[in-house]
C-alpha positions in Angstrom: -84.9 -9.1 19.1 -83.5 -9.5 22.6 -83.1 -13.1 23.8 -83.2 -14.0 27.5 -82.2 -17.2 29.3 -83.9 -17.5 32.7 -81.9 -19.8 35.0 -83.7 -21.5 37.9 -81.5 -23.6 40.2 -83.7 -26.4 41.7 -83.2 -28.4 44.8 -86.1 -30.3 46.4 -88.3 -27.3 45.6 -91.5 -28.9 44.3 -93.8 -26.9 46.7 -93.4 -23.6 44.9 -91.6 -24.1 41.6 -94.7 -24.1 39.5 -95.7 -20.7 40.7 -92.2 -19.5 39.7 -92.6 -21.0 36.2 -96.1 -19.5 35.8 -94.8 -16.1 36.6 -92.3 -16.5 33.7 -94.7 -18.0 31.2 -97.2 -15.1 31.9 -94.8 -12.4 30.9 -96.4 -9.6 28.9 -94.9 -9.7 25.4 -97.5 -7.9 23.3 -94.8 -5.9 21.6 -92.9 -9.0 20.7 -89.7 -7.4 21.8 -88.0 -10.4 23.2 -87.8 -14.2 23.3 -86.8 -16.4 26.2 -85.9 -19.9 27.3 -86.1 -21.3 30.8 -83.2 -23.4 32.1 -83.9 -25.4 35.2 -80.9 -27.0 36.8 -81.9 -29.9 39.1 -79.0 -29.9 41.5 -79.2 -33.4 42.9 -82.8 -33.4 44.2 -84.3 -36.6 45.7 -86.2 -38.9 43.4 -89.6 -37.6 44.3 -88.7 -34.0 43.5 -86.7 -34.9 40.4 -89.7 -36.9 39.1 -92.1 -34.0 39.9 -90.1 -31.4 38.0 -89.6 -33.7 35.0 -93.3 -34.6 34.7 -94.4 -30.9 35.1 -92.1 -29.5 32.5 -91.6 -32.2 29.8 -94.4 -30.8 27.6 -93.2 -27.2 27.8 -91.0 -26.5 24.8 -89.4 -23.3 26.2 -88.1 -25.1 29.3 -84.9 -27.2 29.3 -84.3 -29.4 32.4 -80.8 -30.5 33.3 -79.9 -33.0 36.0 -76.6 -32.9 37.8 -75.1 -34.1 41.1 -75.4 -31.7 44.0 -72.8 -29.0 43.9 -74.5 -26.1 45.6 -76.2 -23.0 44.5 -73.2 -21.2 42.9 -72.3 -24.3 40.9 -75.9 -24.8 39.7 -76.0 -21.2 38.5 -72.7 -21.6 36.6 -74.0 -24.8 35.1 -77.2 -23.1 33.9 -75.3 -20.1 32.4 -73.1 -22.6 30.5 -76.1 -24.2 29.0 -77.8 -20.8 28.2 -78.2 -19.5 24.6 -79.7 -16.0 25.3 -77.9 -12.7 25.0 -78.8 -12.0 28.6 -79.2 -14.3 31.7 -81.9 -13.7 34.3 -81.5 -15.4 37.7 -84.5 -16.3 39.8 -84.9 -18.6 42.8 -87.0 -21.8 42.7 -89.6 -20.2 45.1 -89.7 -16.6 43.9 -91.7 -14.9 41.1 -91.4 -12.2 38.5 -94.0 -9.5 37.8 -95.6 -9.7 34.4 -93.7 -6.7 33.1 -90.3 -7.9 34.2 -88.9 -8.8 30.8 -90.5 -6.0 29.0 -89.1 -3.4 31.4 -85.6 -4.9 31.0 -86.0 -4.9 27.3 -86.7 -1.3 27.2 -83.5 -0.6 29.2 -81.3 -2.8 27.1 -82.5 -1.1 23.9 -81.1 2.1 25.2 -77.7 0.4 25.1 -74.5 0.2 27.1 -75.8 -1.7 30.1 -74.2 -4.9 31.4 -76.1 -5.6 34.6 -79.7 -4.7 35.4 -81.2 -5.3 38.9 -84.4 -4.5 40.6 -85.8 -4.5 44.1 -88.2 -7.2 45.4 -91.2 -7.4 47.6 -91.3 -9.9 50.4 -94.0 -12.6 49.6 -95.5 -14.3 52.6 -98.6 -16.2 53.4 -99.5 -16.4 49.7 -99.5 -12.6 49.2 -97.1 -9.8 48.4 -96.3 -7.6 51.4 -95.5 -3.9 51.3 -92.0 -4.5 52.5 -89.0 -4.2 50.1 -85.9 -6.4 50.3 -83.6 -3.4 50.0 -85.8 -0.3 49.7 -84.2 3.1 50.4 -80.9 1.3 51.3 -80.1 1.1 47.6 -77.5 3.8 46.9 -77.6 6.1 43.9 -76.2 4.1 40.9 -73.2 5.8 39.3 -72.2 5.8 35.7 -68.8 4.9 36.9 -68.4 1.1 37.6 -65.8 1.7 40.3 -68.2 3.9 42.4 -70.8 1.1 42.3 -68.1 -1.4 43.2 -67.1 0.7 46.3 -70.8 0.9 47.4 -71.3 -2.8 47.0 -68.2 -3.5 49.1 -69.7 -1.5 52.0 -72.9 -3.4 51.9 -74.4 -5.9 49.3 -77.3 -3.7 48.0 -77.8 -6.0 44.9 -81.0 -8.0 44.9 -80.4 -11.3 43.0 -84.1 -12.1 42.4 -84.7 -11.3 38.8 -81.3 -9.8 38.1 -80.3 -9.6 34.4 -76.6 -9.9 33.3 -75.1 -10.1 29.9 -74.3 -13.8 29.2 -70.8 -12.9 28.0 -70.1 -11.2 31.4 -71.1 -14.2 33.4 -69.1 -16.5 31.2 -66.0 -14.3 31.8 -66.8 -13.8 35.5 -68.8 -16.8 36.7 -70.3 -17.2 40.2 -67.6 -17.8 42.8 -68.0 -21.4 43.9 -65.5 -21.4 46.8 -68.4 -20.8 49.3 -70.9 -23.4 48.1 -74.0 -21.3 48.9 -72.8 -17.8 49.5 -70.9 -16.6 46.5 -73.2 -13.9 45.2 -71.6 -11.0 47.0 -68.2 -12.0 45.8 -69.5 -12.3 42.2 -71.2 -8.9 42.3 -67.9 -7.3 43.4 -66.0 -9.1 40.6 -68.5 -7.9 38.0 -69.1 -4.3 39.2 -65.4 -3.6 39.3 -65.5 -3.3 35.5 -69.1 -3.3 34.2 -72.0 -0.9 34.1 -75.0 -1.2 36.4 -78.6 0.0 36.1 -81.3 -0.1 38.8 -84.7 -1.0 37.2 -87.3 0.8 39.3 -90.1 -0.1 36.9 -90.6 -3.6 38.2 -90.4 -5.6 41.5 -89.9 -9.3 41.8 -91.5 -11.3 44.6 -89.2 -12.8 47.2 -90.8 -15.6 49.1 -90.4 -16.1 52.8 -91.1 -19.5 54.2 -89.9 -21.9 56.9 -87.7 -23.9 54.6 -85.5 -21.1 53.2 -82.3 -19.7 54.5 -84.1 -17.0 56.4 -84.2 -19.4 59.3 -80.9 -21.0 58.6 -77.9 -19.6 56.8 -78.0 -15.9 57.8 -80.3 -16.0 60.8 -77.2 -16.8 62.9 -74.1 -14.7 62.7 -71.7 -17.6 63.1 -68.0 -17.9 62.7 -68.5 -19.1 59.2 -70.4 -16.0 58.4 -67.6 -13.9 59.8 -65.1 -15.9 57.7 -67.2 -15.3 54.6 -67.5 -11.5 55.3 -63.7 -11.4 55.9 -63.2 -13.1 52.5 -65.5 -10.6 50.9 -63.6 -7.7 52.5 -60.2 -9.1 51.4 -61.5 -9.7 47.9 -62.7 -6.1 47.7 -59.4 -4.7 48.9 -57.5 -6.9 46.4 -59.6 -5.6 43.5 -59.6 -2.0 44.6 -57.1 0.8 44.0 -55.9 0.3 47.7 -55.9 4.0 48.5 -56.9 5.7 51.7 -60.6 5.4 51.1 -60.3 1.7 50.3 -58.2 1.2 53.5 -60.8 2.9 55.6 -63.6 0.8 54.2 -61.6 -2.4 54.8 -60.7 -1.6 58.4 -64.2 -0.3 59.3 -65.8 -3.4 57.9 -63.4 -5.7 59.7 -63.9 -4.0 63.0 -67.7 -4.0 62.6 -67.7 -7.8 61.8 -65.6 -8.6 64.8 -67.7 -6.4 67.2 -71.0 -7.9 65.9 -69.6 -11.4 66.2 -68.4 -11.0 69.7 -71.5 -9.2 70.9 -73.8 -11.8 69.5 -71.7 -14.7 70.7 -71.6 -13.5 74.3 -74.9 -11.6 74.7 -77.2 -12.8 71.9 -76.6 -16.6 71.9 -75.1 -16.1 68.4 -78.4 -15.1 66.9 -79.2 -11.8 65.2 -81.8 -9.5 66.6 -83.1 -8.8 63.1 -83.0 -11.7 60.6 -81.2 -11.1 57.4 -83.2 -12.7 54.7 -81.5 -14.9 52.0 -82.1 -18.0 50.0 -82.1 -21.6 51.1 -80.2 -24.3 49.5 -79.2 -27.9 50.2 -75.9 -29.0 51.6 
């Protein structure tokens, strides 16, 4: 039987966390094809939020709550993975939700064998309802059987949706989330993993990605700042370092670098530093 560890990093997220937990507890498991545990990592929340999550989860046997000092999103994810016991780790944000067939659909894929990473798309969730808009949609490229091809495509643009992503625990222990950038290490981590490991796009389920005023939609990525540019440059250099460094890889590196510089200069001088189209991502505390 397949065992999952569902890791939820938590930081002052009392407003929506119970909906997230409910979406997990309501998973369809009529076939009894899997077991799961839920690991909540309280990453230095204030007393009110810490007390809330403790009181709400203390009676739920499948949930383990861990308290730690604030270290940022990537650190909280690594902490949760280290505490996990399942064969596979599933990541979900404190304000997002899984569809009821999420674990079932992943179980079916795992039983086919040979897959290390399974990701899905997500629907934006706003005003207490799911929209018809996908986070990635038709921008997700065709997934290759060759890990290096997926690595190349991810270097061009981060097409991976992290909400509900499923990764072999042993892979994450070997290649943990990159913590150098406290709240922005996912793209670097995907490159690190996809360089060597198989990838599968699960089109049989959609997670729900919540948009609200407190998430990073209106903060971290709504402004193309110098810090964003530095992060993108790091991603670009990281990709090139891991790549074969041939002519194709050089072209990708140079084109991405030029694009980032042009976008940064344009938005700095003509757009007040703000993007014309918001890039949606997750919120986390500093």
